C-alpha positions in Angstrom: 8.0 -21.1 1.8 9.1 -21.3 5.4 6.4 -21.1 8.1 6.1 -17.9 9.9 7.5 -18.5 13.4 7.5 -14.9 14.6 4.7 -14.0 17.1 1.9 -11.9 15.6 2.5 -8.2 15.8 -0.3 -6.0 14.4 1.8 -2.8 14.9 4.6 -4.2 12.7 2.0 -5.3 10.1 0.9 -1.6 9.9 4.5 -0.4 9.7 5.2 -2.6 6.8 2.2 -1.6 4.7 2.9 2.0 5.5 6.5 1.6 4.3 5.4 0.1 1.0 2.8 2.8 0.4 5.2 5.6 1.4 7.8 4.3 -1.1 5.1 4.1 -3.8 4.1 7.7 -3.3 7.7 8.8 -3.3 8.7 6.8 -6.4 5.6 7.8 -8.2 6.1 11.6 -7.6 9.8 11.5 -8.4 9.5 9.4 -11.6 6.4 11.3 -12.7 8.3 14.6 -12.5 11.2 13.0 -14.3 9.0 11.8 -17.1 7.1 15.1 -17.3 10.4 16.9 -17.9 12.0 14.4 -20.4 9.3 12.1 -21.6 9.3 8.3 -21.4 12.6 6.9 -22.7 10.8 3.7 -23.7 7.2 3.8 -24.9 6.5 0.6 -22.8 7.6 2.4 -19.7 4.4 4.5 -19.6 2.4 1.2 -19.3 4.7 0.0 -16.5 4.4 3.3 -14.7 0.7 3.3 -15.0 0.5 -0.3 -13.6 2.8 0.7 -10.7 0.5 3.5 -9.7 -2.6 1.4 -10.2 -1.0 -1.0 -7.7 -0.3 1.9 -5.3 -3.9 3.2 -5.6 -5.4 -0.2 -5.0 -3.3 -1.0 -2.0 -3.8 2.4 -0.4 -7.6 2.3 -0.8 -7.8 -1.3 0.6 -5.5 -0.5 3.5 -7.7 2.3 4.7 -10.9 0.3 4.1 -9.4 -2.5 6.2 -8.6 -0.1 9.0 -12.1 1.4 8.9 -13.9 -2.0 8.8 -11.7 -4.3 10.7 -9.0 -2.7 12.9 -10.5 0.6 14.2 -13.8 -0.9 15.5 -11.7 -3.3 17.6 -9.2 -0.7 18.6 -11.9 1.8 19.7 -13.0 -0.7 22.4 -9.4 -1.2 23.7 -7.9 2.2 23.1 -10.6 4.8 23.3 -9.6 8.2 21.8 -10.9 11.1 19.8 -8.1 10.3 17.3 -10.3 8.0 15.3 -12.4 10.9 13.9 -9.2 12.6 12.7 -8.0 9.3 11.1 -11.3 8.7 9.4 -11.4 12.2 8.1 -7.9 11.7 6.6 -9.2 8.5 4.9 -12.0 10.4 3.3 -9.6 13.1 2.1 -7.3 10.5 0.6 -10.2 8.6 -1.0 -11.3 11.7 -2.8 -7.7 12.3 -4.1 -7.5 8.7 -5.2 -10.4 9.3 -7.6 -8.4 12.1 -9.2 -5.3 10.0 -9.2 -7.0 7.1 -10.9 -8.2 9.3 -13.8 -4.6 10.7 -14.1 -3.2 7.1 -14.2 -5.6 6.2 -17.0 -4.6 9.2 -19.0 -0.9 8.5 -18.5 -1.3 4.9 -19.5 -3.0 5.9 -22.7 -1.1 9.1 -23.7 1.5 10.0 -21.1 1.3 13.7 -22.0 3.3 16.3 -19.9 0.0 17.9 -18.7 -1.3 14.5 -17.5 2.0 13.7 -15.7 2.0 17.1 -14.0 -1.5 16.5 -12.7 -0.6 13.1 -11.5 2.5 14.4 -9.7 0.4 17.2 -8.1 -2.1 14.6 -6.9 0.6 12.4 -5.4 2.0 15.4 -3.5 -1.5 16.2 -2.2 -1.9 12.7 -1.0 1.5 12.7 0.7 0.6 15.9 2.5 -2.2 14.1 4.2 -0.5 10.7 4.4 2.7 11.6 6.2 1.2 13.1 9.4 -1.6 10.5 9.2 0.7 7.5 9.6 2.7 9.3 12.2 -0.4 9.5 14.3 -1.3 5.9 13.7 2.2 4.6 14.4 2.4 6.6 17.6 -1.1 5.5 18.9 -0.9 1.9 17.7 2.7 1.2 18.7 3.8 -2.4 19.5 3.9 -1.5 23.2 0.4 0.1 23.2 -1.2 -2.9 21.3 0.6 -5.5 23.4 -0.8 -3.9 26.5 -4.4 -4.3 25.4 -4.3 -7.4 23.0 -3.2 -11.0 23.7 -1.0 -12.7 21.1 -4.1 -14.7 20.1 -6.0 -11.6 19.4 -3.1 -10.1 17.5 -3.0 -13.3 15.4 -6.7 -13.1 14.6 -6.4 -9.4 13.8 -3.4 -9.9 11.5 -5.3 -12.7 9.7 -8.5 -10.7 9.3 -6.6 -7.7 8.0 -4.7 -9.8 5.5 -7.9 -11.5 4.3 -9.7 -8.2 3.9 -6.7 -6.8 1.9 -6.6 -9.8 -0.4 -10.4 -9.4 -1.1 -10.3 -5.6 -1.7 -6.8 -4.8 -3.1 -7.5 -5.5 -6.7 -6.3 -6.4 -9.2 -4.3 -8.9 -7.0 -1.7 -9.5 -9.8 -0.6 -5.8 -9.4 -1.5 -5.1 -5.7 0.4 -8.1 -4.1 3.7 -7.7 -6.1 3.5 -3.9 -5.6 3.3 -4.5 -1.8 6.0 -7.1 -1.6 8.5 -5.4 -3.9 8.2 -2.0 -2.4 9.6 -3.5 0.8 13.2 -4.1 1.8 14.2 -7.8 2.0 13.6 -8.3 5.7 10.2 -6.7 5.7 9.3 -8.5 2.5 10.2 -11.9 4.0 8.1 -11.2 7.1 5.1 -10.2 5.0 5.5 -13.1 2.6 5.8 -15.6 5.5 2.2 -14.7 6.6 0.8 -15.3 3.0 -0.3 -18.6 1.6 2.5 -20.5 -0.1 0.5 -20.7 -3.3 0.6 -16.9 -3.5 4.3 -16.4 -2.8 5.7 -19.5 -4.6 3.3 -19.8 -7.5 1.1 -16.9 -8.3 3.5 -13.9 -7.9 6.6 -15.4 -9.4 5.0 -17.6 -12.1 1.3 -17.2 -12.9 1.1 -13.4 -12.5 4.7 -12.6 -13.6 3.9 -11.3 -17.1 1.1 -9.1 -15.8 3.2 -7.3 -13.1 6.6 -7.5 -14.9 6.2 -4.0 -16.5 6.4 -2.5 -13.0 9.9 -3.9 -12.4 11.8 -0.6 -13.2 10.0 1.0 -10.2 10.3 -1.9 -7.7 13.0 -3.0 -5.3 15.0 -6.1 -6.3 
């Protein structure tokens, strides 16, 4: 893996993880509706779909936890705003919805009934209703220009590293969460995110050690 020579940019880090989660929500809702109408064409596909959504849930929960515990306490000091209460409230709303989603995922993985799929799709839509304006607020308030004005490159580097470490510790199982994140990104974003990861993860764990565990998700991922 090539070393990451780009300067650290926390705002771009946020944009990338937002893009991966947004695609996951969209694909999950679209495919869930499709399977609710016509069933799973291959019995094994229900397991892959459940794994894909398990990755989505893990990444989304860990992302918000990282913001609450790592990013926002620092940002509050540099960019004071009443916005943080709104963002925190959104996190709590989505966390409650994720509990419902996780139960629906477990049901789909075991039975894949039409009723379970409909509940799952409804939950994904409910999350999206909160998520879409939520990330618009974040991306506007924590833009590259806004963060560059209050953070040095060294601070951005430390923040990027701290957020990545926190995510690796809390987005579990890693064998689903990391492939989910990487392969819900377009090649340019994927390369930028992979460049900031340990070479062992990108060159060994994801493509080799974990391959059989995340491979059932392939029909829902980007190439």
